[in-house]
mmCIF file as gemmi writes it, N, C-alpha and C atoms, coordinates in Angstrom:
data_model
loop_
_atom_site.group_PDB
_atom_site.id
_atom_site.type_symbol
_atom_site.label_atom_id
_atom_site.label_alt_id
_atom_site.label_comp_id
_atom_site.label_asym_id
_atom_site.label_entity_id
_atom_site.label_seq_id
_atom_site.pdbx_PDB_ins_code
_atom_site.Cartn_x
_atom_site.Cartn_y
_atom_site.Cartn_z
_atom_site.occupancy
_atom_site.B_iso_or_equiv
_atom_site.pdbx_formal_charge
_atom_site.auth_seq_id
_atom_site.auth_asym_id
_atom_site.pdbx_PDB_model_num
ATOM 1 N N . MET Axp A 1 ? 19.767 8.864 -4.483 1 0 ? 1 A 1
ATOM 2 C CA . MET Axp A 1 ? 19.693 9.814 -3.396 1 0 ? 1 A 1
ATOM 3 C C . MET Axp A 1 ? 21.088 10.361 -3.151 1 0 ? 1 A 1
ATOM 4 N N . SER Axp A 2 ? 21.215 11.65 -3.153 1 0 ? 2 A 1
ATOM 5 C CA . SER Axp A 2 ? 22.515 12.271 -2.909 1 0 ? 2 A 1
ATOM 6 C C . SER Axp A 2 ? 22.654 12.619 -1.434 1 0 ? 2 A 1
ATOM 7 N N . GLY Axp A 3 ? 23.856 12.988 -1.026 1 0 ? 3 A 1
ATOM 8 C CA . GLY Axp A 3 ? 24.128 13.315 0.361 1 0 ? 3 A 1
ATOM 9 C C . GLY Axp A 3 ? 23.435 14.576 0.835 1 0 ? 3 A 1
ATOM 10 N N . SER Axp A 4 ? 22.902 15.387 -0.075 1 0 ? 4 A 1
ATOM 11 C CA . SER Axp A 4 ? 22.274 16.64 0.319 1 0 ? 4 A 1
ATOM 12 C C . SER Axp A 4 ? 20.763 16.519 0.502 1 0 ? 4 A 1
ATOM 13 N N . ASP Axp A 5 ? 20.213 15.332 0.259 1 0 ? 5 A 1
ATOM 14 C CA . ASP Axp A 5 ? 18.773 15.151 0.43 1 0 ? 5 A 1
ATOM 15 C C . ASP Axp A 5 ? 18.418 15.135 1.913 1 0 ? 5 A 1
ATOM 16 N N . ASP Axp A 6 ? 17.377 15.865 2.271 1 0 ? 6 A 1
ATOM 17 C CA . ASP Axp A 6 ? 16.907 15.914 3.652 1 0 ? 6 A 1
ATOM 18 C C . ASP Axp A 6 ? 15.503 15.336 3.726 1 0 ? 6 A 1
ATOM 19 N N . TYR Axp A 7 ? 15.295 14.433 4.666 1 0 ? 7 A 1
ATOM 20 C CA . TYR Axp A 7 ? 13.994 13.82 4.872 1 0 ? 7 A 1
ATOM 21 C C . TYR Axp A 7 ? 13.673 13.855 6.354 1 0 ? 7 A 1
ATOM 22 N N . ASP Axp A 8 ? 12.399 13.892 6.665 1 0 ? 8 A 1
ATOM 23 C CA . ASP Axp A 8 ? 11.959 13.859 8.056 1 0 ? 8 A 1
ATOM 24 C C . ASP Axp A 8 ? 11.763 12.437 8.551 1 0 ? 8 A 1
ATOM 25 N N . ILE Axp A 9 ? 11.485 11.533 7.621 1 0 ? 9 A 1
ATOM 26 C CA . ILE Axp A 9 ? 11.171 10.165 8.016 1 0 ? 9 A 1
ATOM 27 C C . ILE Axp A 9 ? 11.596 9.199 6.924 1 0 ? 9 A 1
ATOM 28 N N . ILE Axp A 10 ? 12.148 8.068 7.334 1 0 ? 10 A 1
ATOM 29 C CA . ILE Axp A 10 ? 12.515 6.995 6.407 1 0 ? 10 A 1
ATOM 30 C C . ILE Axp A 10 ? 11.513 5.873 6.614 1 0 ? 10 A 1
ATOM 31 N N . ILE Axp A 11 ? 10.903 5.419 5.53 1 0 ? 11 A 1
ATOM 32 C CA . ILE Axp A 11 ? 9.908 4.354 5.599 1 0 ? 11 A 1
ATOM 33 C C . ILE Axp A 11 ? 10.493 3.115 4.941 1 0 ? 11 A 1
ATOM 34 N N . ALA Axp A 12 ? 10.6 2.043 5.715 1 0 ? 12 A 1
ATOM 35 C CA . ALA Axp A 12 ? 11.128 0.779 5.199 1 0 ? 12 A 1
ATOM 36 C C . ALA Axp A 12 ? 9.987 -0.002 4.567 1 0 ? 12 A 1
ATOM 37 N N . GLY Axp A 13 ? 10 -0.086 3.249 1 0 ? 13 A 1
ATOM 38 C CA . GLY Axp A 13 ? 8.972 -0.813 2.515 1 0 ? 13 A 1
ATOM 39 C C . GLY Axp A 13 ? 8.082 0.125 1.731 1 0 ? 13 A 1
ATOM 40 N N . ALA Axp A 14 ? 7.92 -0.17 0.452 1 0 ? 14 A 1
ATOM 41 C CA . ALA Axp A 14 ? 7.11 0.673 -0.426 1 0 ? 14 A 1
ATOM 42 C C . ALA Axp A 14 ? 5.866 -0.066 -0.906 1 0 ? 14 A 1
ATOM 43 N N . GLY Axp A 15 ? 5.384 -0.995 -0.085 1 0 ? 15 A 1
ATOM 44 C CA . GLY Axp A 15 ? 4.15 -1.696 -0.418 1 0 ? 15 A 1
ATOM 45 C C . GLY Axp A 15 ? 2.946 -0.85 -0.041 1 0 ? 15 A 1
ATOM 46 N N . LEU Axp A 16 ? 1.813 -1.494 0.115 1 0 ? 16 A 1
ATOM 47 C CA . LEU Axp A 16 ? 0.57 -0.785 0.413 1 0 ? 16 A 1
ATOM 48 C C . LEU Axp A 16 ? 0.672 0.058 1.684 1 0 ? 16 A 1
ATOM 49 N N . VAL Axp A 17 ? 1.187 -0.515 2.745 1 0 ? 17 A 1
ATOM 50 C CA . VAL Axp A 17 ? 1.258 0.209 4.019 1 0 ? 17 A 1
ATOM 51 C C . VAL Axp A 17 ? 2.298 1.325 3.962 1 0 ? 17 A 1
ATOM 52 N N . GLY Axp A 18 ? 3.492 1.016 3.462 1 0 ? 18 A 1
ATOM 53 C CA . GLY Axp A 18 ? 4.541 2.031 3.385 1 0 ? 18 A 1
ATOM 54 C C . GLY Axp A 18 ? 4.162 3.194 2.491 1 0 ? 18 A 1
ATOM 55 N N . ALA Axp A 19 ? 3.581 2.895 1.341 1 0 ? 19 A 1
ATOM 56 C CA . ALA Axp A 19 ? 3.185 3.954 0.404 1 0 ? 19 A 1
ATOM 57 C C . ALA Axp A 19 ? 2.056 4.802 0.98 1 0 ? 19 A 1
ATOM 58 N N . THR Axp A 20 ? 1.11 4.162 1.667 1 0 ? 20 A 1
ATOM 59 C CA . THR Axp A 20 ? 0.012 4.909 2.287 1 0 ? 20 A 1
ATOM 60 C C . THR Axp A 20 ? 0.538 5.803 3.403 1 0 ? 20 A 1
ATOM 61 N N . PHE Axp A 21 ? 1.458 5.271 4.204 1 0 ? 21 A 1
ATOM 62 C CA . PHE Axp A 21 ? 2.045 6.078 5.273 1 0 ? 21 A 1
ATOM 63 C C . PHE Axp A 21 ? 2.844 7.248 4.698 1 0 ? 21 A 1
ATOM 64 N N . ALA Axp A 22 ? 3.574 7.013 3.615 1 0 ? 22 A 1
ATOM 65 C CA . ALA Axp A 22 ? 4.336 8.09 2.974 1 0 ? 22 A 1
ATOM 66 C C . ALA Axp A 22 ? 3.4 9.195 2.488 1 0 ? 22 A 1
ATOM 67 N N . LEU Axp A 23 ? 2.271 8.807 1.899 1 0 ? 23 A 1
ATOM 68 C CA . LEU Axp A 23 ? 1.294 9.798 1.437 1 0 ? 23 A 1
ATOM 69 C C . LEU Axp A 23 ? 0.744 10.601 2.61 1 0 ? 23 A 1
ATOM 70 N N . ALA Axp A 24 ? 0.361 9.91 3.681 1 0 ? 24 A 1
ATOM 71 C CA . ALA Axp A 24 ? -0.173 10.602 4.857 1 0 ? 24 A 1
ATOM 72 C C . ALA Axp A 24 ? 0.869 11.533 5.471 1 0 ? 24 A 1
ATOM 73 N N . ALA Axp A 25 ? 2.108 11.073 5.559 1 0 ? 25 A 1
ATOM 74 C CA . ALA Axp A 25 ? 3.182 11.904 6.117 1 0 ? 25 A 1
ATOM 75 C C . ALA Axp A 25 ? 3.409 13.146 5.261 1 0 ? 25 A 1
ATOM 76 N N . ALA Axp A 26 ? 3.423 12.963 3.944 1 0 ? 26 A 1
ATOM 77 C CA . ALA Axp A 26 ? 3.628 14.102 3.037 1 0 ? 26 A 1
ATOM 78 C C . ALA Axp A 26 ? 2.473 15.095 3.151 1 0 ? 26 A 1
ATOM 79 N N . GLN Axp A 27 ? 1.256 14.584 3.241 1 0 ? 27 A 1
ATOM 80 C CA . GLN Axp A 27 ? 0.102 15.474 3.387 1 0 ? 27 A 1
ATOM 81 C C . GLN Axp A 27 ? 0.116 16.183 4.734 1 0 ? 27 A 1
ATOM 82 N N . GLY Axp A 28 ? 0.805 15.595 5.709 1 0 ? 28 A 1
ATOM 83 C CA . GLY Axp A 28 ? 0.943 16.211 7.026 1 0 ? 28 A 1
ATOM 84 C C . GLY Axp A 28 ? 2.121 17.166 7.128 1 0 ? 28 A 1
ATOM 85 N N . GLY Axp A 29 ? 2.804 17.389 6.012 1 0 ? 29 A 1
ATOM 86 C CA . GLY Axp A 29 ? 3.896 18.352 5.995 1 0 ? 29 A 1
ATOM 87 C C . GLY Axp A 29 ? 5.282 17.771 6.205 1 0 ? 29 A 1
ATOM 88 N N . LEU Axp A 30 ? 5.382 16.451 6.329 1 0 ? 30 A 1
ATOM 89 C CA . LEU Axp A 30 ? 6.694 15.819 6.484 1 0 ? 30 A 1
ATOM 90 C C . LEU Axp A 30 ? 7.278 15.482 5.115 1 0 ? 30 A 1
ATOM 91 N N . ARG Axp A 31 ? 8.577 15.247 5.083 1 0 ? 31 A 1
ATOM 92 C CA . ARG Axp A 31 ? 9.267 14.844 3.848 1 0 ? 31 A 1
ATOM 93 C C . ARG Axp A 31 ? 9.705 13.393 4.011 1 0 ? 31 A 1
ATOM 94 N N . PRO Axp A 32 ? 8.854 12.46 3.54 1 0 ? 32 A 1
ATOM 95 C CA . PRO Axp A 32 ? 9.201 11.044 3.683 1 0 ? 32 A 1
ATOM 96 C C . PRO Axp A 32 ? 10.039 10.535 2.522 1 0 ? 32 A 1
ATOM 97 N N . VAL Axp A 33 ? 10.788 9.479 2.786 1 0 ? 33 A 1
ATOM 98 C CA . VAL Axp A 33 ? 11.466 8.736 1.721 1 0 ? 33 A 1
ATOM 99 C C . VAL Axp A 33 ? 11.216 7.257 2.008 1 0 ? 33 A 1
ATOM 100 N N . MET Axp A 34 ? 10.877 6.514 0.959 1 0 ? 34 A 1
ATOM 101 C CA . MET Axp A 34 ? 10.653 5.077 1.1 1 0 ? 34 A 1
ATOM 102 C C . MET Axp A 34 ? 11.863 4.333 0.565 1 0 ? 34 A 1
ATOM 103 N N . VAL Axp A 35 ? 12.252 3.284 1.27 1 0 ? 35 A 1
ATOM 104 C CA . VAL Axp A 35 ? 13.314 2.403 0.787 1 0 ? 35 A 1
ATOM 105 C C . VAL Axp A 35 ? 12.737 1 0.69 1 0 ? 35 A 1
ATOM 106 N N . ASP Axp A 36 ? 13.014 0.347 -0.414 1 0 ? 36 A 1
ATOM 107 C CA . ASP Axp A 36 ? 12.485 -0.986 -0.655 1 0 ? 36 A 1
ATOM 108 C C . ASP Axp A 36 ? 13.478 -1.719 -1.539 1 0 ? 36 A 1
ATOM 109 N N . PRO Axp A 37 ? 13.769 -2.984 -1.249 1 0 ? 37 A 1
ATOM 110 C CA . PRO Axp A 37 ? 14.721 -3.716 -2.087 1 0 ? 37 A 1
ATOM 111 C C . PRO Axp A 37 ? 14.2 -3.968 -3.5 1 0 ? 37 A 1
ATOM 112 N N . GLN Axp A 38 ? 12.877 -3.923 -3.662 1 0 ? 38 A 1
ATOM 113 C CA . GLN Axp A 38 ? 12.276 -4.15 -4.979 1 0 ? 38 A 1
ATOM 114 C C . GLN Axp A 38 ? 12.139 -2.808 -5.702 1 0 ? 38 A 1
ATOM 115 N N . PRO Axp A 39 ? 12.711 -2.656 -6.894 1 0 ? 39 A 1
ATOM 116 C CA . PRO Axp A 39 ? 12.556 -1.397 -7.631 1 0 ? 39 A 1
ATOM 117 C C . PRO Axp A 39 ? 11.075 -1.109 -7.914 1 0 ? 39 A 1
ATOM 118 N N . PHE Axp A 40 ? 10.7 0.159 -7.879 1 0 ? 40 A 1
ATOM 119 C CA . PHE Axp A 40 ? 9.304 0.547 -8.09 1 0 ? 40 A 1
ATOM 120 C C . PHE Axp A 40 ? 8.779 0.057 -9.435 1 0 ? 40 A 1
ATOM 121 N N . ASP Axp A 41 ? 9.577 0.188 -10.489 1 0 ? 41 A 1
ATOM 122 C CA . ASP Axp A 41 ? 9.134 -0.259 -11.816 1 0 ? 41 A 1
ATOM 123 C C . ASP Axp A 41 ? 8.792 -1.742 -11.816 1 0 ? 41 A 1
ATOM 124 N N . ALA Axp A 42 ? 9.549 -2.537 -11.073 1 0 ? 42 A 1
ATOM 125 C CA . ALA Axp A 42 ? 9.282 -3.977 -11.006 1 0 ? 42 A 1
ATOM 126 C C . ALA Axp A 42 ? 7.953 -4.249 -10.3 1 0 ? 42 A 1
ATOM 127 N N . GLN Axp A 43 ? 7.618 -3.435 -9.298 1 0 ? 43 A 1
ATOM 128 C CA . GLN Axp A 43 ? 6.357 -3.615 -8.58 1 0 ? 43 A 1
ATOM 129 C C . GLN Axp A 43 ? 5.153 -3.254 -9.444 1 0 ? 43 A 1
ATOM 130 N N . MET Axp A 44 ? 5.353 -2.419 -10.442 1 0 ? 44 A 1
ATOM 131 C CA . MET Axp A 44 ? 4.259 -1.999 -11.315 1 0 ? 44 A 1
ATOM 132 C C . MET Axp A 44 ? 4.126 -2.883 -12.555 1 0 ? 44 A 1
ATOM 133 N N . ALA Axp A 45 ? 5.052 -3.797 -12.763 1 0 ? 45 A 1
ATOM 134 C CA . ALA Axp A 45 ? 5.028 -4.669 -13.943 1 0 ? 45 A 1
ATOM 135 C C . ALA Axp A 45 ? 3.865 -5.656 -13.847 1 0 ? 45 A 1
ATOM 136 N N . PRO Axp A 46 ? 3.245 -6 -14.982 1 0 ? 46 A 1
ATOM 137 C CA . PRO Axp A 46 ? 2.133 -6.957 -14.977 1 0 ? 46 A 1
ATOM 138 C C . PRO Axp A 46 ? 2.516 -8.321 -14.404 1 0 ? 46 A 1
ATOM 139 N N . THR Axp A 47 ? 3.789 -8.665 -14.432 1 0 ? 47 A 1
ATOM 140 C CA . THR Axp A 47 ? 4.232 -9.967 -13.937 1 0 ? 47 A 1
ATOM 141 C C . THR Axp A 47 ? 4.494 -9.971 -12.429 1 0 ? 47 A 1
ATOM 142 N N . PHE Axp A 48 ? 4.419 -8.816 -11.771 1 0 ? 48 A 1
ATOM 143 C CA . PHE Axp A 48 ? 4.69 -8.74 -10.335 1 0 ? 48 A 1
ATOM 144 C C . PHE Axp A 48 ? 3.598 -9.456 -9.55 1 0 ? 48 A 1
ATOM 145 N N . ASP Axp A 49 ? 3.994 -10.311 -8.62 1 0 ? 49 A 1
ATOM 146 C CA . ASP Axp A 49 ? 3.051 -11.05 -7.785 1 0 ? 49 A 1
ATOM 147 C C . ASP Axp A 49 ? 2.757 -10.224 -6.54 1 0 ? 49 A 1
ATOM 148 N N . GLY Axp A 50 ? 1.8 -9.34 -6.636 1 0 ? 50 A 1
ATOM 149 C CA . GLY Axp A 50 ? 1.467 -8.469 -5.522 1 0 ? 50 A 1
ATOM 150 C C . GLY Axp A 50 ? 0.454 -9.055 -4.558 1 0 ? 50 A 1
ATOM 151 N N . ARG Axp A 51 ? -0.009 -10.251 -4.817 1 0 ? 51 A 1
ATOM 152 C CA . ARG Axp A 51 ? -1.025 -10.92 -3.995 1 0 ? 51 A 1
ATOM 153 C C . ARG Axp A 51 ? -2.305 -10.09 -3.96 1 0 ? 51 A 1
ATOM 154 N N . ALA Axp A 52 ? -3.257 -10.556 -3.227 1 0 ? 52 A 1
ATOM 155 C CA . ALA Axp A 52 ? -4.542 -9.865 -3.116 1 0 ? 52 A 1
ATOM 156 C C . ALA Axp A 52 ? -4.583 -9.084 -1.812 1 0 ? 52 A 1
ATOM 157 N N . THR Axp A 53 ? -5.342 -8.024 -1.81 1 0 ? 53 A 1
ATOM 158 C CA . THR Axp A 53 ? -5.503 -7.222 -0.61 1 0 ? 53 A 1
ATOM 159 C C . THR Axp A 53 ? -6.983 -6.944 -0.401 1 0 ? 53 A 1
ATOM 160 N N . ALA Axp A 54 ? -7.47 -7.2 0.781 1 0 ? 54 A 1
ATOM 161 C CA . ALA Axp A 54 ? -8.836 -6.849 1.151 1 0 ? 54 A 1
ATOM 162 C C . ALA Axp A 54 ? -8.76 -5.624 2.053 1 0 ? 54 A 1
ATOM 163 N N . VAL Axp A 55 ? -9.533 -4.618 1.727 1 0 ? 55 A 1
ATOM 164 C CA . VAL Axp A 55 ? -9.539 -3.377 2.496 1 0 ? 55 A 1
ATOM 165 C C . VAL Axp A 55 ? -10.895 -3.26 3.188 1 0 ? 55 A 1
ATOM 166 N N . SER Axp A 56 ? -10.88 -3.208 4.501 1 0 ? 56 A 1
ATOM 167 C CA . SER Axp A 56 ? -12.133 -3.068 5.251 1 0 ? 56 A 1
ATOM 168 C C . SER Axp A 56 ? -12.725 -1.683 5.003 1 0 ? 56 A 1
ATOM 169 N N . TYR Axp A 57 ? -14.003 -1.538 5.353 1 0 ? 57 A 1
ATOM 170 C CA . TYR Axp A 57 ? -14.658 -0.251 5.143 1 0 ? 57 A 1
ATOM 171 C C . TYR Axp A 57 ? -13.995 0.848 5.982 1 0 ? 57 A 1
ATOM 172 N N . ALA Axp A 58 ? -13.593 0.522 7.199 1 0 ? 58 A 1
ATOM 173 C CA . ALA Axp A 58 ? -12.911 1.514 8.044 1 0 ? 58 A 1
ATOM 174 C C . ALA Axp A 58 ? -11.599 1.956 7.403 1 0 ? 58 A 1
ATOM 175 N N . ASN Axp A 59 ? -10.846 1.003 6.851 1 0 ? 59 A 1
ATOM 176 C CA . ASN Axp A 59 ? -9.599 1.36 6.172 1 0 ? 59 A 1
ATOM 177 C C . ASN Axp A 59 ? -9.865 2.135 4.891 1 0 ? 59 A 1
ATOM 178 N N . PHE Axp A 60 ? -10.942 1.792 4.187 1 0 ? 60 A 1
ATOM 179 C CA . PHE Axp A 60 ? -11.305 2.546 2.988 1 0 ? 60 A 1
ATOM 180 C C . PHE Axp A 60 ? -11.59 4.002 3.339 1 0 ? 60 A 1
ATOM 181 N N . ARG Axp A 61 ? -12.269 4.235 4.464 1 0 ? 61 A 1
ATOM 182 C CA . ARG Axp A 61 ? -12.541 5.617 4.879 1 0 ? 61 A 1
ATOM 183 C C . ARG Axp A 61 ? -11.239 6.372 5.136 1 0 ? 61 A 1
ATOM 184 N N . MET Axp A 62 ? -10.234 5.681 5.691 1 0 ? 62 A 1
ATOM 185 C CA . MET Axp A 62 ? -8.931 6.329 5.902 1 0 ? 62 A 1
ATOM 186 C C . MET Axp A 62 ? -8.281 6.668 4.559 1 0 ? 62 A 1
ATOM 187 N N . LEU Axp A 63 ? -8.336 5.725 3.618 1 0 ? 63 A 1
ATOM 188 C CA . LEU Axp A 63 ? -7.765 5.975 2.29 1 0 ? 63 A 1
ATOM 189 C C . LEU Axp A 63 ? -8.519 7.1 1.586 1 0 ? 63 A 1
ATOM 190 N N . LYS Axp A 64 ? -9.83 7.144 1.785 1 0 ? 64 A 1
ATOM 191 C CA . LYS Axp A 64 ? -10.641 8.213 1.194 1 0 ? 64 A 1
ATOM 192 C C . LYS Axp A 64 ? -10.227 9.573 1.761 1 0 ? 64 A 1
ATOM 193 N N . ALA Axp A 65 ? -9.945 9.617 3.063 1 0 ? 65 A 1
ATOM 194 C CA . ALA Axp A 65 ? -9.502 10.863 3.698 1 0 ? 65 A 1
ATOM 195 C C . ALA Axp A 65 ? -8.169 11.339 3.133 1 0 ? 65 A 1
ATOM 196 N N . LEU Axp A 66 ? -7.37 10.408 2.619 1 0 ? 66 A 1
ATOM 197 C CA . LEU Axp A 66 ? -6.087 10.763 1.999 1 0 ? 66 A 1
ATOM 198 C C . LEU Axp A 66 ? -6.25 11.154 0.528 1 0 ? 66 A 1
ATOM 199 N N . GLY Axp A 67 ? -7.489 11.111 0.026 1 0 ? 67 A 1
ATOM 200 C CA . GLY Axp A 67 ? -7.741 11.508 -1.355 1 0 ? 67 A 1
ATOM 201 C C . GLY Axp A 67 ? -7.722 10.368 -2.352 1 0 ? 67 A 1
ATOM 202 N N . LEU Axp A 68 ? -7.745 9.128 -1.867 1 0 ? 68 A 1
ATOM 203 C CA . LEU Axp A 68 ? -7.672 7.97 -2.762 1 0 ? 68 A 1
ATOM 204 C C . LEU Axp A 68 ? -9.031 7.334 -3.035 1 0 ? 68 A 1
ATOM 205 N N . GLY Axp A 69 ? -10.066 7.796 -2.369 1 0 ? 69 A 1
ATOM 206 C CA . GLY Axp A 69 ? -11.38 7.173 -2.478 1 0 ? 69 A 1
ATOM 207 C C . GLY Axp A 69 ? -11.944 7.147 -3.879 1 0 ? 69 A 1
ATOM 208 N N . GLU Axp A 70 ? -11.859 8.251 -4.592 1 0 ? 70 A 1
ATOM 209 C CA . GLU Axp A 70 ? -12.434 8.332 -5.939 1 0 ? 70 A 1
ATOM 210 C C . GLU Axp A 70 ? -11.794 7.319 -6.889 1 0 ? 70 A 1
ATOM 211 N N . ALA Axp A 71 ? -10.499 7.11 -6.757 1 0 ? 71 A 1
ATOM 212 C CA . ALA Axp A 71 ? -9.803 6.147 -7.627 1 0 ? 71 A 1
ATOM 213 C C . ALA Axp A 71 ? -10.108 4.706 -7.224 1 0 ? 71 A 1
ATOM 214 N N . LEU Axp A 72 ? -10.35 4.471 -5.933 1 0 ? 72 A 1
ATOM 215 C CA . LEU Axp A 72 ? -10.579 3.108 -5.453 1 0 ? 72 A 1
ATOM 216 C C . LEU Axp A 72 ? -12.033 2.666 -5.554 1 0 ? 72 A 1
ATOM 217 N N . GLU Axp A 73 ? -12.954 3.606 -5.417 1 0 ? 73 A 1
ATOM 218 C CA . GLU Axp A 73 ? -14.372 3.267 -5.335 1 0 ? 73 A 1
ATOM 219 C C . GLU Axp A 73 ? -14.887 2.404 -6.489 1 0 ? 73 A 1
ATOM 220 N N . PRO Axp A 74 ? -14.5 2.649 -7.743 1 0 ? 74 A 1
ATOM 221 C CA . PRO Axp A 74 ? -14.998 1.8 -8.833 1 0 ? 74 A 1
ATOM 222 C C . PRO Axp A 74 ? -14.555 0.341 -8.716 1 0 ? 74 A 1
ATOM 223 N N . HIS Axp A 75 ? -13.541 0.066 -7.923 1 0 ? 75 A 1
ATOM 224 C CA . HIS Axp A 75 ? -13.021 -1.295 -7.783 1 0 ? 75 A 1
ATOM 225 C C . HIS Axp A 75 ? -13.53 -1.981 -6.516 1 0 ? 75 A 1
ATOM 226 N N . ALA Axp A 76 ? -14.353 -1.295 -5.757 1 0 ? 76 A 1
ATOM 227 C CA . ALA Axp A 76 ? -14.819 -1.82 -4.475 1 0 ? 76 A 1
ATOM 228 C C . ALA Axp A 76 ? -16 -2.766 -4.659 1 0 ? 76 A 1
ATOM 229 N N . CYS Axp A 77 ? -16.074 -3.732 -3.775 1 0 ? 77 A 1
ATOM 230 C CA . CYS Axp A 77 ? -17.23 -4.626 -3.725 1 0 ? 77 A 1
ATOM 231 C C . CYS Axp A 77 ? -17.383 -5.126 -2.292 1 0 ? 77 A 1
ATOM 232 N N . ARG Axp A 78 ? -18.531 -5.599 -2.003 1 0 ? 78 A 1
ATOM 233 C CA . ARG Axp A 78 ? -18.837 -6.105 -0.664 1 0 ? 78 A 1
ATOM 234 C C . ARG Axp A 78 ? -18.086 -7.411 -0.41 1 0 ? 78 A 1
ATOM 235 N N . MET Axp A 79 ? -17.592 -7.576 0.814 1 0 ? 79 A 1
ATOM 236 C CA . MET Axp A 79 ? -16.954 -8.835 1.222 1 0 ? 79 A 1
ATOM 237 C C . MET Axp A 79 ? -17.888 -9.539 2.196 1 0 ? 79 A 1
ATOM 238 N N . ASP Axp A 80 ? -18.333 -10.717 1.823 1 0 ? 80 A 1
ATOM 239 C CA . ASP Axp A 80 ? -19.175 -11.505 2.718 1 0 ? 80 A 1
ATOM 240 C C . ASP Axp A 80 ? -18.375 -12.57 3.448 1 0 ? 80 A 1
ATOM 241 N N . ARG Axp A 81 ? -17.312 -13.068 2.799 1 0 ? 81 A 1
ATOM 242 C CA . ARG Axp A 81 ? -16.458 -14.105 3.382 1 0 ? 81 A 1
ATOM 243 C C . ARG Axp A 81 ? -15.026 -13.877 2.923 1 0 ? 81 A 1
ATOM 244 N N . ILE Axp A 82 ? -14.092 -14.342 3.733 1 0 ? 82 A 1
ATOM 245 C CA . ILE Axp A 82 ? -12.678 -14.322 3.363 1 0 ? 82 A 1
ATOM 246 C C . ILE Axp A 82 ? -12.104 -15.697 3.674 1 0 ? 82 A 1
ATOM 247 N N . LEU Axp A 83 ? -11.431 -16.289 2.715 1 0 ? 83 A 1
ATOM 248 C CA . LEU Axp A 83 ? -10.748 -17.567 2.903 1 0 ? 83 A 1
ATOM 249 C C . LEU Axp A 83 ? -9.258 -17.275 2.995 1 0 ? 83 A 1
ATOM 250 N N . VAL Axp A 84 ? -8.653 -17.647 4.111 1 0 ? 84 A 1
ATOM 251 C CA . VAL Axp A 84 ? -7.223 -17.442 4.313 1 0 ? 84 A 1
ATOM 252 C C . VAL Axp A 84 ? -6.51 -18.744 3.989 1 0 ? 84 A 1
ATOM 253 N N . THR Axp A 85 ? -5.468 -18.664 3.178 1 0 ? 85 A 1
ATOM 254 C CA . THR Axp A 85 ? -4.739 -19.86 2.777 1 0 ? 85 A 1
ATOM 255 C C . THR Axp A 85 ? -3.243 -19.588 2.748 1 0 ? 85 A 1
ATOM 256 N N . ASP Axp A 86 ? -2.462 -20.647 2.85 1 0 ? 86 A 1
ATOM 257 C CA . ASP Axp A 86 ? -1.012 -20.503 2.748 1 0 ? 86 A 1
ATOM 258 C C . ASP Axp A 86 ? -0.551 -20.639 1.301 1 0 ? 86 A 1
ATOM 259 N N . GLY Axp A 87 ? -1.478 -20.809 0.38 1 0 ? 87 A 1
ATOM 260 C CA . GLY Axp A 87 ? -1.126 -20.927 -1.029 1 0 ? 87 A 1
ATOM 261 C C . GLY Axp A 87 ? -0.865 -22.356 -1.471 1 0 ? 87 A 1
ATOM 262 N N . ARG Axp A 88 ? -0.793 -23.271 -0.529 1 0 ? 88 A 1
ATOM 263 C CA . ARG Axp A 88 ? -0.516 -24.669 -0.879 1 0 ? 88 A 1
ATOM 264 C C . ARG Axp A 88 ? -1.784 -25.512 -0.872 1 0 ? 88 A 1
ATOM 265 N N . ARG Axp A 89 ? -2.627 -25.283 0.117 1 0 ? 89 A 1
ATOM 266 C CA . ARG Axp A 89 ? -3.88 -26.033 0.143 1 0 ? 89 A 1
ATOM 267 C C . ARG Axp A 89 ? -4.965 -25.134 0.738 1 0 ? 89 A 1
ATOM 268 N N . PRO Axp A 90 ? -6.176 -25.184 0.194 1 0 ? 90 A 1
ATOM 269 C CA . PRO Axp A 90 ? -7.252 -24.295 0.652 1 0 ? 90 A 1
ATOM 270 C C . PRO Axp A 90 ? -7.513 -24.423 2.15 1 0 ? 90 A 1
ATOM 271 N N . GLY Axp A 91 ? -7.664 -23.279 2.783 1 0 ? 91 A 1
ATOM 272 C CA . GLY Axp A 91 ? -7.989 -23.251 4.201 1 0 ? 91 A 1
ATOM 273 C C . GLY Axp A 91 ? -6.812 -23.366 5.145 1 0 ? 91 A 1
ATOM 274 N N . ALA Axp A 92 ? -5.625 -23.664 4.632 1 0 ? 92 A 1
ATOM 275 C CA . ALA Axp A 92 ? -4.439 -23.772 5.493 1 0 ? 92 A 1
ATOM 276 C C . ALA Axp A 92 ? -3.812 -22.401 5.65 1 0 ? 92 A 1
ATOM 277 N N . ALA Axp A 93 ? -3.583 -22.012 6.863 1 0 ? 93 A 1
ATOM 278 C CA . ALA Axp A 93 ? -2.993 -20.689 7.084 1 0 ? 93 A 1
ATOM 279 C C . ALA Axp A 93 ? -1.829 -20.775 8.048 1 0 ? 93 A 1
């Protein structure tokens, strides 16, 4: 980023929430920039531990409104239960 770059909003974090907010801001006419300590290429690598994400139907409708529904829909499935864990022992959160 050079000193002449102009942005309307700085978004701290380029994960799911930050990237979605950046897309919404850009579609709303703002010029967002995301900053994240993890390089983007590293986040896209097969070895990146991105954890799992469950998206509720209400959140899916928001993502669909941003134009992401068609790409996400083939990967969607019904959620009947969710088990929250700390990663060390099942059921511990």
